[in-house]
N, C-alpha and C positions, 0 to 999 in steps of 0.2 A: 504494500500500500504506500502510495507516495505521500508527499507533503500535503497535497490537496485533500486527500481522504481524511487525514487527521484533523484538519481545520473544520471540515464538515461535521465530523463526529463531536468535536468540542462545541461547535455552534448548536448542534442538536441537544446536547446535554445542558447547555445554558438555557435554551428555550424551555426544556422540560422542567428545569429547576424554577424558572420564573413562573411557570404555570402552577406548579405544585406547592411552592413555598407559602403563598397566601392561604391555601386550603389547610395546610398543616398548622400554620399559626392560628387560624380560626378554631381548629379542633383543640389545640393546646389551651387557648384562652377559655374555651367552653368547658374543658376539664377542670380548670381552676375555679370557674364560677360554680359548677355543680359540686365540686369537692368542698368549697367554702359553704355552700348551702347545706350540705350534709353535716358538716361539723357544726354549723349554726343550729341546725335542727336538733342534733344530739344535745348541745349545750342548753338550748331552750327547754327541752324535755327534762334535763337534769335540774334546771332552775325551777320548773313546775313541781318536780318531785320534792326538792328541798323545801319549797314553800308549803306544800301540803303536809310534809312531815312536821315542820315546825308548827303549823296551824293545828294539827291534831294533838300535838304534845303540849302546846302552851295555851291554845284557845285565844290567841291574840292576832288581830289583823295586822297590826304594825310589825310584828315579828315576821309574818308571812311576807309582807311587802319588802322588808329589809333583806330577807333571805333571797328573794327573787332578784332584787337589785344587785346584791353581792355576786350572785351567780352570773348574771348577765354582764357584769363588768369584766368577766374573764373572756367574753367574746370580743368586746369592743371597749377599749379603754378611753374612747373619745368622751369629751365632756358632754356631748349631746346624746349619749347613749340612752339616758332615761327618757328623752323625748320620743324615742322610737319604740318604747316599751309600753305594752298594754297588759294589764292583769285583770282577770275576772274570776269571780268565785260563784260556783253553783252549789246550792240552789239560791236564787234570788238575791245575789250579792250580800249574803250574810253568812255567818258561821252557823252551821246547824247544831242542834243539841247533841249531847253525848250519845253515841251509839249509831248515829246516822252518817251517811256518806257525804263527803265534801269533795268537790272537783275544783281544781285550780287550772285555769287556762292562761297561758302566757303567749302573747304574740309579739314578735320582735321584727322590726323592719330592718333588713340588712342593708348596709351601705354598698354602693357599687364598688367592685374590686378595681376597676380601671377608671381613672378620672375622665377619660373621653366618653364614657358611657353614662355619666351623671344626668345629662339632659334627657336622653331617651329612656333612661331608667325611671326618672321622676314622671315622665309623661305617660309611661305604659303602666296601666293598672292591672293588666292581664299577664304580666311577666310572672312565670311560675316560680322562679327562684328569688322572688323579691322579699317574701316574708317567711320566717320560721315560726311554726306553731308547736307548742308543747302542751300536753294535757296530762294531768295526774289525778287519780282518785284514791281516797283512803277513808277509813272510818274514824270518826272523832273519838278520841280516847278520853278527853276531858271536856267539861262544860265550858262554853265560851265565856271569856271574862266579862264581856258586855253583850248579852244575848239579844237585846233589842236594838243595838246599834248596827246600822247597815255597814257592811264591809265594802266601801266604795273607794276606788283608787283613782287619783287624778290621771287624766289622759295626757 
């Protein structure tokens, strides 16, 4: 094969790389986003479990909220992390009496991984990996400290 044949093969390899590289980068970024969502989902579920555990043992809404916030800080150390956090208690936003089940639901809005995606991320409400939701249920072991006080958390 002469010199001309090698130049053609090098040009073909360069063209193939130019076509394939954007696809590979897109797949790699997608793996990062999905992986971060999985980690966020596991951490939010752990936060809900910790919140329901403390609620069932102490009977205090403030302890529940503090435990969830501490756990969520492990996901995102940003100062605005609490603004993206929503906590709900079932049944009816109050701690149930002793012996009944309590469910804690934690919803956390994940920040976009890449700064270039912030605008499209904020505009899209249907993006699957935008929020991590955790839910945990347990039986109340103690009576609530303030049974008539609603367990409402600021959004």
